[in-house]
N, C-alpha and C positions, 0 to 999 in steps of 0.2 A: 260897409255900413248896413244895418238892418233897416228895412222899411218899417213904417209905423204899424202895419198890419202884423209883421213878424214879431215886433216887440210886444204887441198886445197878446199874440198867441203864447209867447214865452211867459208873460206875466200870468196869464190864465193857468198855464201849466204849473207854475210855482204856487199860485194861490190854491190850486186843487190838490197839491201834495199834502200827504198826511204823514206826520212823524210820531212814532211811539218812543217814549223815553222811559226806560226802566231805571228807577232810582230817583227818589225825591229829595236827595241832598242838595247842597247849594250848586254843584256843577249842573245837575239835571235841571234845576229851576232857572238858572241863568240861561242855559241853552233854550229851554222852553220859552222864556220871556222874549229872547231875541228873535226866535223863529216866528212866534205869534205876532210880534210887532211888524214883521215883514209879510204877514198874510198867510202863513202856513197854519194848517189845522194841527194842533199838538195835543197829545194825550200823555199824562204822566202817571206811571204806575209805581206804587211803593208798597212794600210789604209791611211797613210799620203802621202802628195805630195813629201816630202823629207824623206830620210832614217834617222834613229837615235833616234826617240822618243824625250826624253828630252835632248838629245845631239842636241840642236836646235840653229841654226844660221840663221839670216835673214838680208836681205839688204833693206834699204829704200833709194830711190833716191829722191833728191830734185832738182838738176840741173845737167848739164853736168859735173860740177866740184865738186859737193858735193854729197857724198853717205855715209850713215851710215851703219856700219856692227855691228850687235848686237848678242851676246850670250844672249838668253832670257830664257833658261831653266837652265840646270846645268852650273854653273859658273866656277868651277875648281874642282880638285880632288887631294887627297894625297894618300900615300901608307902606309899600315901597314903590309900586308902579303907578304911573298916572292913569292907566286904563282902569285900575281898580279904584282909584281915588274918585272917579266919576260916579261910581255906584255908591261909594261911601258918602259922598256929598249929598246924593239924593236921599239916602237913608237918614242922614242927619236932618235934612230939611223936612222930611216927613215925620220926624219924631220917633223913628223906629229904633235908632241907636243913640248913644251919647258917649262922650269921652269918659272913661272910667278913671284913668290916671295917666301919668307920664313916667312910670317906672315903679317897680316894686322894691322897696327898701332903698334903692338908689335912683334918684330922679335923673333921667337922661334926655328929657325933652321930647321923646317920641311918644305920640299919642297911642294909647291902648283903648280900643272901643269895646263896648258891650251893648247888648240889647237892653232897651229901657225896661222891658218886661221879661227879659231872659233872651238867650240866643235864639230860641225857636221863633220869636217874634219876627226875626229877619226872614225866615222861611215862610211864615204865614203871610207876610207882606208880599213877597215875591209870588206866592201861589194864589193870591186873592182873585185874580182874573183868569186863572188857568183851569183847564179841566184836569183835576187831580183825583186819582182813586187810591185811597189808603187802604190798609189791610188787604192788599191785593198782591198775592205772591205768584209770580210767573213761574210756570213749571215746564213749559215747552215752547220752542220756537220752530217755525217752518217758513221757508222762503221759496216761492216759485216766481210769480210775477209781482207778488206783494208779500209782505210779512203777515203771517197769521200768528198771533200771540195767544197762548192758552194759559189760564190761571188755575190755581188750586180749587177754586170754586166753580170751575167749568165755564168761566166767562171767556169770551173771545174778542180780541181787538185786532183790527187790520190797519196796516200803514205801509207807505211806500219806502220809508226810511226808518231804521231802528237805531236808537242811541242807547248804549249801556254805560251807566255810571256807578254801579255798585263796586265794592272792593274787587280787584281783579280776580282773585281766586273764585269768588262767587260767580262772576261772569263766565269764567272758564268752565266751571261746573255746569252751568246752564247750557252753554254751547255743546259740551260733551253729552249731556243728557238729551240734547236735541239732535245729536249726530251731525253737527255742523263742524266741518274740519277747517282748520287754519293752516296756512303755509308753515312749514317746519321752522323757518327762521323767526317768524312772528310769534309762533307758539313758544319757542324757546325763550325769546325776550320777555314775554308776558309771564312765563313760569318763574322767572328770576325775581319778580316783584314780590316782596315780602313786607309784613307789617308787624309792628309791636302790638302786643296785647296790653290792655290796661283795665285794672279792676278799680271801680269807683265806689266809694261809700258815701251815702247821703245821710247825714246825721242831724237830727233836730235836737237842740239843746234847751235846757231849762233856763239858762241865763246867757248873756253875751260871752263869746269866746275871747281869748287873749291874742288872736291873730292881729298883727300890727296893721295900722293904716297903710294903704287904702283897702286892705282886706284880701290881699293875695300874697302867697308866700311860696316861692320856688325853693325846693329842698334838694339836698343830695344825700338824704338818708337812705339806708339800704332797703327800706320799706316804702317810703313816701317820696314822691317827686313833686307834689303840688298840694296845697292846702288853701282853701278860700272861704271867706265869709260872705255868703250871699246877702246877708243883712247889710253889711257895710257896702257891698256892691250896689245896693239899692233895689234889688228885685224881690226881696222877702221882707216886707214891712211888718208882717204879723207873726213872725217866727224867727228864732235864731238858727238859721240854717247854714250848715257848713258842708263843703264838698271836699273829699279826700281822693286823690289819685295815687294809685300805687306805682312804684317803680316797675319797669318792664320785667326785670328778673324776678321780683316778688310775684308779679302777675302770672308769669309762667309757672313758678313753683307752686303757687297756691290756687291755681285756676280751678281745680276740681274739689277743693275743700268746701266745707259748708259755709253758708253765709255767716253763721254765728262765729265760726273759727276765724274767718277773714276779718270780720268787723272787730273782734276782740284784739287781733294783732295790730290792725291799722289804727284803731282808736287808741290803743295803748301807746303806739309809736308817736301819736300826735297829742298825748295827754297834756304836755306842758303848754301847748297852745290852746287846747280846748278849755280847760279850767272850768268845767261845768258838767253836771250829770247829763247823760244822753237819754232823752225821753222816748225817742223813736228813731229807727234807722232802716235803710234799705241798701242792698248791694246790687250793683249793676256790672256786668262783664262786657267790656268792649273787645270782641275778638279781633277786630281790625281797627286799631287806633291809628297812630301816625305811621305812614309808610317808612320802611327802612331802606328800600331800594326803589328805583324809579325807571319808568320808560323814558327813552331818550328824546321824545317829542311831546308837545302839549296835548296831542290826541292821536288816536290810531284810526285810520280810515281804510275801509275795505270796499271800494266802489263797486266791485263786482256783485256784492250782495243786495243792496248797499247797507253797510254797517259802520257805525262810528262808536269808539270807546273813549271815555274821558274821565277825569277825576283828579283827586289830589296826588295820585301816584304817577301822574304824567308830568314830569319835569321838576315840580316843586310842591312841598306839602302845605298843610295848614289851610286856612280859609282863603287867603289871597291866591295861593296856588290853584286851589279848586276853581275859584272864579275865573282866573286867567285861562285855565284849561277849557272851561265852558265857553268863554268868549271865542277862543281859537277854533273850537269844534263847530260852534254856530256859524262862524264866518265861512268855514269850509263847506258846510251844508248849503248855505245860501249861495255861494259861488257855484257849486255844482248843480243847483236847482234852477239857476237863471239861464 
């Protein structure tokens, strides 16, 4: 048994620990939230202009009266595990999310949730009390007795623990550029993780689309895998905004084509559901969409550095998988720090 003095010393050690988290997607934000609740100093660094990763919402203005709001990454999520349900219940209570529907085309009774103001609102809610630096691209890592993190803008951040939550190939590139070697077996496992690409088209329409209620349509077209009405979803009250997601094979084939060529093909494939002139559009390429293969555990821990990796490529995909990976990684860090 530890004496009270020893317990206090260990608590002070934990409270003085600093953790740097690279990646402001939902895994990184969950980890940051749990560590900060337990007294750790946490800093989140994200290369994007907005927080959230694939919790992505964008506005496209056409006129003073017409503005489209688009979820163009993750479209919705459901719950299987009680650990995730706890978070979802809080988001519901705080008015961050709502139930969108209980099935697309066929009702199955399983709740599908979406952000009240778009999926990025979940990330903003999680990040509101955290130290977050967006538009901050990390270019080099160095570890001696502490981590020294250097950014493209010549900023420096120091921490005792490093957490990496970007897509695994990006994390491996950063480790390579920093001349940080991994054990061969670990490196081989991580290199086997791969991702689907996904091209998204965000189209603002002149009039409502013909996408059936509740506004989401899963497809098995050779071009399109998903079509959604953000207006029916409730996040785009001032514009008829639709999101199109391309099938992985289409995304691979047309990745380097111009935005115009991609939009023409995907809007053409969706024409029977659009049923309206398109007044404005944008194209977004998700190089790392859903993982195709996964790491065998919910996180990777390298205590000798110390370094932890987590995200939706660890055990299970989608939003729930990313959250569960974050919870598991945070628990490990807290156990090792006490």
